[in-house]
N, C-alpha and C positions, 0 to 999 in steps of 0.2 A: 632284362634278366632272363636267362635261359636255363639255369640249372638250380638245383637245390642241394642243401646239405642238412642232414639230420644229426643234431647233437645228442649224444647219449652220455649217460653217467658211467664213466669207467673209473679204473683205479686212479689214474692220474686225473552263414547266411549273409548275408549282405549287410554292409554297414546300415545302421538305422537311419530313418529320416530325421529331420531337424527335431531335437529334443523339446519337450514341453517348456524347459527352461533353457534359453539360448544366450550365450555370452559373445560379445564382439571379440574379434581376433586380438585386439590390443588390451582386452580386459577392462575397458572403461565403463561399459554399460552391459546390462542384461535385460531380458524381457520374458514375460510369461503371461498366460491367462490365469487370472486370480478370481476369487469369489466362490460362492457356495451354490450348489444346485444349478439352476438355469440363470442365475444372476451373475454372469461372467463378464469380466472386463479386462482390458490389457493393463499390465502393470510393468513399469520400468524401474529397474534397480540401478542406482549409481554406485559403482564399485571403486572409482578412482578418487580416493580421499581417505581421511583418517578413519572413517566409519561408514559402512554401507547403509544406504537408506532407500526406501521404495516410494515411488510416486504413482498413485492410481490414475488411470486414464479412462474413466468411464464415459460413455456417451448416453444419449437418451434411450437407446435400445440396447439390451444386453447382447453380448457376442454369442455366436453359436459355438458349441463345444468343438466342432471340427475346424474352427478358424485357426490360422497359424500366425505367430508373431515373431519378428526378428528385429533386434536392435541395430541402429546405425551409430557410427562413432560421434555424430553430432548430437546425440541424445534423443533423436526421434525414433519412433517405433513403427516399422512396416507391418501392416496387417493384411493377410490374405483371407478373403471371404468367398464363399460360394453364394452368389446373388443371382437368383433366377437362372438364366441360361449363360451366365458368365462367371469367370473367376476374376473377382475385382480386387484391386490393390490400392491401398491408401497409406498415408503417413499420419501418425498420431503424435501429438506433442502437448505438453502442459502450457497453458496460457494463464497469466495473472488477470484477475478481475476483482472489482470492488466487492462482489458477493462471494468471493473465494476462488480458489483455483478451478479452472475449467480445462476442457480438452479441445484442442484444435484438430482439425482433420483436413488433409490435402488429398484429394482424389487423384490417382495416377493412371486411371483407365483400367482395362481388363483384357482378358483373353477369352474368346468364345469357348464355352464348354461343349465337348464332343463326346458322344457315347463311346465308352471303352477307353477314354484317355484320362489318365490320372495326372493331376497337377499338384506339385508340392514345392515348397521353398527349399532352396539349397542352403548349406551352412553359410554363415556370414562371410562376405568377401574380405580378404585381408586388408584392402585399402579402406574399409569402413564406410565408404560413401555410396557403393553400389550394392544392389541386391539382385539375385537371380532365382528363377524358378525352373523346374524341370517338368516337362509334359511328356508322358510316356504312353505309347500304344503298343500293340503286339508287333508292329512292323517297324516302328521308328520312334525316335525321341527328339525333342526340341528343347534347347536351352533358351529361355527368355530373360532378357535384362528388364526387370520391372521397376528399378529405381536407379537414378543416377545416369540415365541414358541420354539426357538432354532433349529427348523427343517427347511429344505430348502423350505418349502411351507406351506400353511395353514394346521392346524392340527384339526381334528375332536374332539371337546371337549365334546359334549353331544348330544345324540339322544333322542328326547322327543316325545312320542305319542301325537297326537292332534295338532291342529293349534294354534300356539303361536303368541303373540303380546306383545307390551310393552317392558319392559326391565329396571329394577331398581336394583342397587347394594345395598346389605344389610350389607356389612362389609367394613373395610378399606383395607383389604388384596386383594380384587378382586377375592375372591373365591366363595362367595355366591351371586347368581344372581336370581332375581325374574322375572318370566314371567307370563303373563296372558294366560292361556291355555283353549281353547274351545274344549269341548268333548260333543257330543250329544246335541249340541245347548246351553249348559250352559258354562259360562266362570268363571273360578276360578284362582286366583293367586297361583302359585306353586313356591317353592324354589328349585333351581338347584345348587348342590354342584359340582363346576367345578374341585375341587381337588380330586374327587372320583376315578380317574383313566382315562387313555387315551382311544382312539378309541371309544368314545361315552359311556364310562362306568360311567358317572356321576350319582349321586343319585338324584332322584326327589321326593320331599315330599310336602304335602299340606301346604299352607300358610294361606289362607283366606277361611273360610267356615261360612259365617254369617247365611244363611239359605240354605237348600238343593237345592232349585231351583233358588236362586238369582245369578245374575251376579256380582261377586266381583272382582274388578280390583285394583291393586296397582299402584298408580300414581307417588309416590315419597317416599323416606325414608331417615332418618338421622341416620347413624350408631352410633353417639355419644350418643344421647338421646333415640334412638329407636322409634322416632316418625314416624308413617306411615300415609300417605295421601291416601285416598281410595275413589273410586267411586263405589257405589252399588245401586241396585234397591230393596234391602231388605225392605226399608221403604215404598214401594209401587210405587215409581218412582225413577229414577236415582238421587242420592244425593251425595254431597261431605261429607266425614266424616273423622275422625281421630281415631287412636288407637296407641297402644304401642307394639312393637315387644316383644313377650314372656310374655306379661301380660295376666292375667285372667280377667281383666276388659273388659267390652263390648266396641265395636266400638261406637263412638258417632257421631251423625249427627246434628251439631248445627243449630239452627233455623236462626242464622244470615247469614248462607251460602245458604239461600233459596231465597235471593233477586234477582232482575232482572239481568240476565246474570251470576249469580254466580253458577247456577246449571250446566252450561257448562264451568265454569272456569277450567283452567289447572294449578296446582301448578308447578312452575319451579325452585324454590330455597327455601332452608330451612337454617336457621341460625345454624351453627355447634357449637360444643364446650359446649353445654348445657347438660352435663352428668347427667343422672337421673332426668332431669327437662324438659320433653317433652312439658309441657304446656307453658313454657316460650320461646319456639322457635319462632322466626319470620318466617312467611311463605309469599312468594310472589306468587300471582296468576295472570295469563294471562287471560284477559276477552275477550269475543267475540268483534270483531271490534277493536282490538289492544289496549284494555284498560288494566289498571293495578290496582290491589288491594293488600293491605297488611293486614295481620291478625295474631293473636296469639291465640292458643287454649284456653289459660286461660281467654281470653276476649270474650265478646259477642258483639263485634263491628268490622265491616269491614271498612277499609279506602279505598276509591276509589281515586286514584291519577292520574294525567296526566303524561304519560311516556314522555321521551325526544323525540323531533323530530328526525326521522331517527333511532328509536330504532330497533336494529338488532335481528330478529328472535324471539322476545318476550322472550329473555333470560336474565340472570343475575346471580350474585353470592353474597351470604351473607358472610360477614366477621365474625370472632368470636366475634368481638367487637359490632356486631349488626348493621353494616352498609351494605346496599344493593347497589351493583355496577351494573349499567345498561349500556351496550355498545350501542353506536350510531355512525352513520356516515352520514355527510351531505357534500355538496360541500365546505362549509366553514371549517368544522372540519371533515376530512376523518377518524379520529381515535379518538373517544372521549369516556369518561367514566363519567357518572353522578352518584354521590353518594347521598343516602338519608337514613334516619332512620325512624323507625316505630314511628308514632306520639303517644303521650300519650293518652291513652284511656280516654274518658270523664267519669266523675263520674256518677253513676246511678242517675236518676231523684229523687228529694226529694218530698215525699208525705206529703202534709199538711192536716192533718185531722181537721175538724171543732172543735172549742172548746167545751168541754162537757157542756151540758145544766143542770141547777140545777134540782134536783129531785123535782117532783111535789108531794105535800102532799095532801092527800084526804081532801076535805072540808066538815065540818059537814053540815048535811042537812039543819039545821036552818040558816046557814050562806051562803048557796048557792044562787047565783043570780037567780032572777025569769026568767024562759024561756019565 
């Protein structure tokens, strides 16, 4: 994408890291760190069924607050811990026992910790069986496959020059990954083909290039419709916009997304299943201050709604039927899901023009009133 279009109303930072509450791509499971104070443990939520329920996965030693968890489609939970001089990865899963449910743990190995290198988990892979982590330094970035690689430890999947952030999957196979790469002070989204070979031999290609000097970040993508949610300063200041993967049409920056708080909004869920109809996809936006907004590219209206009390991580999942599911936890409801649909967009205002005035005929001079 090389151009942009700014929508106006006429008469006619970077995507966040994996959220504290993370949902698999197919919506079957979720995971988070639960507990109070320093007594933290991994917790898995089962979402595929008539009613959501949570299963605690505690171990003998509490988890650190900076540990990350990520659910897999088979019900296991990947955990990333900083252990001494390593970033260690393991799979947690519930096991039945005579004394009650217990937690099993399968060690997956680790990556050596290096000074100045930050390691974090990437969002859940669309295939549900693999998991990836991103290691970032000031000069380069590495994508590690930390689960589902078939090897005894993490496998180096891609080496990318530049400092990368974000992380958005572009396909259903878990092969094409988009990252926001900073080079010479300019950030552009690039596509990384993780199927291009092992030992860091992945192919990296440009994805967003709105203007030469603009920061163009990809925040979210829907593989079914090709809808892309973008943040760029190409219009003169950072704005939310949308485009279509592989389309020659310009990126659009709707005027309705310029309202209070919307410039800093973060899209976190897109309605799937809308093949070839990106304009009809429902989009959920997390607003500053724990707010919620719903929007559709075809509309010029944003709905600001109140999220449920105890909303977890500002996350959620759209169903193909167009229903948004928001997870929440309160003392009364420790595992809850609130469903909502995108309201009907109000019709545009009706303009009432004044009735036409009868045409004035010229008055003959002899009939004109005296001045």
